[in-house]
N, C-alpha and C positions, 0 to 999 in steps of 0.2 A: 504493500500499499504506500503510496507517495504522500508526502505531507500535505499537498496542496488537494489532493482527491480526499485524503482522510479528514481534513480540516472542512472541506465543502459538504460532506456527509455528515460531520457534527452538527455544522450550522444548521443544514438541513433537517436533521432529527429535532434539534431544538426549535426551529421555527414551526414544525408540525405539532409539537407538543405545547407551544405556547397559546395562552388563551386569546380569545379574538381581541379583547383590549389590550393592545401592546403598550407597556409603560413609555412615555415620552421621556427622553432625556435632553429635553430644552432646558439649559441652565435658568434661563430668566423668563417668566411669563410676561404678557403685557400689562396685567394688573400690578405686578411687583414693579414694573418699570415705572408706572404711574406713581406708586407710592413712594419710590426712591426719588423720583424728581420732583414730587410735591414737597417731600422732607427736605430735601436740598433748597427748593425755592424758600421754605420756611425759615431754614437756616441762615440764608443769605439776608433775607429780610430782617433777622433779628441783629445779624452782625452790622448790616447797613444802618438800622434805626440808631443802635447802640453808638456806632461812630457818628453819625450825625448828632444825636442828642449831646454826646460828650464833647463834641467840638465847640459847642456853644456855651459850656460852663466853664467858670473860671474857678470853682471851688474844687479841689482834689477829692472831697468825700463824695460829691454827686458823680463826678467822673469816674470813680471806682465803683458805683454802682451800675453805671452804665456797662462797665468794662465786663462785669459779671453777667449781664444780660449777653454780652458779645462772646464771652466764652461758652455760656451754655448753647449759643448758636453754634459755634464750632464743635463743641461735644456733639450736639445733635446730627450734624453732618457727618462726622466721623464714627458715630454708632451705626448709623444708617448705611453708609457706604460699606463699613466692615461687613456688616450683615449681609449685605448684597453680594459681595465678593466671596464670603463663607459659603453662602447658597449655592453659588456657582461652583464652587470648588468640589463641594459635596457632591452634586449632581455629576462633575466630569468624574469624580473618583466611581460612583456608582457605575456611570456608563461604560467606563475602562474595565470595571470588575465583570460587567455583564458580557463586554466584547471579549475578554480573555477566558470566559468560561468554558467555550468549546474547546479549547487548548487543553483544558483539563481531562477531556474525555478521550483525548488522542493517546495512542500507544505508539510514540516514535521511537526511532533508534537513538543510541546515545551519538552526541556530536564528534565529528572527527577530532581527534586529538585528546578527547576523553577518556581513552584507553588507559594511559599511564595515570591518569589521575584517580580511575576506579581501583586500578590494581595497587596504587600507594594506601588508599582507604583500605582495601581488603587487607594489607599487610599490617593494619593496626596504627597506621601513621594518620595524623590529622588530615582530615578531607581537604585537599586544596580546592580553591575555587577557580574557575574558568571565566574568561573575558574574550569576547569577540572584538578585535582591533578595529577601533573608530568609533565604539560604543562607550557609554557612562557607567554599566552596570556589570556587576560580575555575578556569575551563577555557580549552582552546584552542578556536579557532572551529569545528574539525571534530569535536568531543567529541560523542559520541552521547547522552550525558546530558542535555545542554542542548538537544537536538534540538527544534524546534517551541515552545521556551520563549521568554518575554519576557526577554532579556539586556541587560545594561549592559557597557559597556568599563570595566575596572578601573582607577581612577586609582593614583597612585603611593601616596597615603595610605591607601587601602583596601587595597592589596595587602599590606601589614605586618599586617593584622588578619585576612586570609583565608588558607586553607591550598591548597596546589595538589591538583588531582584525581589520584587513583591511577589512573584509568582512561586518561585522555589525557595523563598525565604533563606536565601543566603545570607550568611552573617561572616 
């Protein structure tokens, strides 16, 4: 079984088993966009109002009261925008997990160059991690994402510059 044929078959099985209402992975809805824009406009109005009112005051105590309103507007904008970005991040993570799920079902061969890594692991040595040149992640020898690819064993100096694979949980 080739990798692309197996992947296609796994995706077809998953789509056939999926319910009629498939989850949408749009990070942001139109309603959420309206709420974020409205909250940012309100925050901008608060900051602008505070700036305008404090500019006409000569007493420091009164200016500080308007400064507090300005800070409240800035905090409002920060919280709303952070929530907006975190919602998008959560959705993207869920979509990537759903996209990688068919790979879990595949029974792919070990990657080229992984034979030495599995032999070392079988001999009782610490399991080495593998890396595909040009990528930013290292993988375990049995990771399906590096199956059939030309891999290298990661050195200690390279390991600090790379990230572990989320699929095989390489550490």
